[in-house]
KETORLUM-969667 format. One record per residue: residue number from 1; x, y, z of N, C-alpha, C in turn. Coordinates in pm, whole numbers, always signed. Example, Ala and Ser with C-alpha at 12.3 -4.5 7.8 and 13.67 -1.06 7.14 Angstrom:
BEGIN
R   num   n.east   n.north     n.up   ca.east   ca.north    ca.up   c.east   c.north     c.up
R     1    +1319      -569     +780     +1230       -450     +780    +1320      -330     +780
R     2    +1285      -225     +708     +1367       -106     +714    +1290        +3     +787
% end
This chain:
BEGIN
R   num   n.east   n.north     n.up   ca.east   ca.north    ca.up   c.east   c.north     c.up
R     1    +2816      +673    +1834     +2811       +557    +1920    +2949      +494    +1930
R     2    +2983      +456    +2047     +3108       +385    +2069    +3081      +236    +2054
R     3    +3179      +163    +2005     +3162        +19    +1998    +3257       -48    +2095
R     4    +3211      -157    +2155     +3292       -219    +2258    +3326      -364    +2229
R     5    +3230      -444    +2187     +3261       -584    +2164    +3182      -636    +2046
R     6    +3209      -759    +2011     +3142       -818    +1895    +3033      -913    +1943
R     7    +2919      -902    +1879     +2805       -986    +1914    +2781     -1090    +1806
R     8    +2657     -1109    +1772     +2611      -1210    +1678    +2687     -1203    +1545
R     9    +2749     -1309    +1505     +2816      -1316    +1377    +2936     -1224    +1363
R    10    +2996     -1182    +1474     +3113      -1097    +1468    +3084      -951    +1439
R    11    +2956      -913    +1440     +2917       -774    +1416    +2944      -693    +1541
R    12    +3003      -574    +1526     +3032       -490    +1642    +2903      -443    +1707
R    13    +2896      -456    +1839     +2779       -414    +1916    +2810      -278    +1979
R    14    +2718      -183    +1969     +2743        -52    +2031    +2743       -62    +2183
R    15    +2822       +21    +2248     +2824        +20    +2394    +2716      +112    +2450
R    16    +2661      +199    +2368     +2548       +283    +2407    +2443      +273    +2298
R    17    +2319      +289    +2336     +2208       +278    +2242    +2136      +413    +2230
R    18    +2070      +437    +2117     +2000       +565    +2099    +1881      +578    +2192
R    19    +1855      +699    +2238     +1739       +725    +2323    +1611      +711    +2242
R    20    +1506      +667    +2307     +1375       +657    +2243    +1316      +798    +2235
R    21    +1284      +841    +2115     +1227       +974    +2096    +1079      +978    +2129
R    22    +1016      +860    +2140      +873       +855    +2171     +849      +887    +2319
R    23     +919      +818    +2409      +894       +836    +2553    +1005      +914    +2623
R    24    +1123      +919    +2562     +1240       +986    +2619    +1285      +928    +2754
R    25    +1237      +808    +2787     +1278       +741    +2912    +1363      +617    +2884
R    26    +1332      +547    +2776     +1402       +424    +2744    +1505      +445    +2635
R    27    +1572      +337    +2599     +1666       +336    +2488    +1619      +232    +2388
R    28    +1659      +248    +2263     +1622       +151    +2159    +1723       +38    +2158
R    29    +1675       -82    +2180     +1759       -201    +2187    +1743      -279    +2056
R    30    +1856      -317    +1993     +1847       -390    +1866    +1812      -537    +1886
R    31    +1731      -589    +1795     +1696       -730    +1794    +1734      -788    +1658
R    32    +1779      -910    +1656     +1819       -975    +1532    +1731     -1098    +1511
R    33    +1734     -1152    +1389     +1650      -1266    +1355    +1724     -1348    +1251
R    34    +1660     -1452    +1204     +1714      -1535    +1097    +1617     -1535     +981
R    35    +1670     -1529     +858     +1588      -1531     +738    +1540     -1670     +705
R    36    +1465     -1680     +596     +1409      -1810     +553    +1516     -1913     +528
R    37    +1630     -1869     +477     +1739      -1962     +446    +1836     -1981     +561
R    38    +1803     -1925     +678     +1887      -1941     +796    +1997     -1837     +810
R    39    +2001     -1740     +719     +2102      -1634     +727    +2065     -1535     +836
R    40    +2163     -1489     +911     +2138      -1393    +1018    +2097     -1258     +961
R    41    +1994     -1198    +1021     +1951      -1063     +986    +1979      -978    +1110
R    42    +2092      -909    +1107     +2136       -830    +1221    +2057      -700    +1226
R    43    +2012      -664    +1344     +1938       -539    +1368    +1810      -532    +1283
R    44    +1733      -638    +1284     +1606       -641    +1210    +1505      -546    +1273
R    45    +1511      -531    +1404     +1415       -446    +1474    +1485      -374    +1588
R    46    +1428      -262    +1628     +1472       -187    +1745    +1350      -166    +1832
R    47    +1361      -197    +1961     +1248       -190    +2054    +1287      -104    +2174
R    48    +1193       -20    +2219     +1219        +63    +2336    +1228       -24    +2461
R    49    +1326        +6    +2545     +1347        -71    +2668    +1244       -38    +2776
R    50    +1169       +69    +2760     +1067       +109    +2856     +939       +31    +2826
R    51     +899       -64    +2913      +781       -146    +2885     +651       -66    +2874
R    52     +647       +50    +2935      +526       +133    +2927     +515      +201    +2790
R    53     +625      +216    +2720      +626       +282    +2589     +591      +183    +2478
R    54     +674       +81    +2462      +649        -21    +2361     +678       +19    +2218
R    55     +742      +134    +2194      +772       +174    +2056     +868       +76    +1991
R    56     +848       +51    +1862      +940        -36    +1787     +947        +8    +1642
R    57    +1056       -28    +1579     +1075         -6    +1436    +1141      -131    +1383
R    58    +1094      -179    +1266     +1147       -304    +1214    +1149      -306    +1062
R    59    +1224      -400    +1008     +1234       -419     +863    +1172      -554     +830
R    60    +1075      -553     +739     +1012       -675     +689    +1010      -672     +538
R    61    +1074      -769     +476     +1080       -778     +330    +1123      -646     +266
R    62    +1219      -579     +327     +1273       -456     +273    +1191      -331     +304
R    63    +1080      -345     +375      +997       -230     +411    +1011      -201     +560
R    64    +1017       -73     +593     +1031        -30     +732     +893        -3     +790
R    65     +865       -61     +906      +739        -33     +975     +771       +12    +1117
R    66     +686       +93    +1171      +705       +138    +1309     +571      +142    +1377
R    67     +575      +138    +1508      +451       +137    +1583     +472      +186    +1724
R    68     +364      +199    +1795      +371       +248    +1931     +346      +138    +2033
R    69     +308       +20    +1989      +281        -88    +2083     +344      -218    +2032
R    70     +401      -293    +2122      +454       -424    +2090     +359      -526    +2150
R    71     +317      -622    +2069      +226       -725    +2122     +293      -861    +2110
R    72     +244      -955    +2187      +300      -1089    +2184     +250     -1164    +2062
R    73     +338     -1244    +2005      +303      -1324    +1890     +222     -1445    +1933
R    74     +137     -1494    +1845       +59      -1615    +1874     +135     -1740    +1836
R    75     +256     -1724    +1780      +338      -1840    +1738     +394     -1912    +1857
% end
């Protein structure tokens, strides 16, 4: 991956993203979040850009989970 500019917290952002192996149509887009203490968690999840696919992979409390559908939160 080539890097082009700096995003959240000065972390280098890739200029290209990996292809989704589930649908082979979209790319995996990184998402970041904030921890309980307000610290940035860079690349906490990766979500397919193809809305028909919905594949995602994420890290929660040090465990990796993946799925085939993304649903809206009730929060």
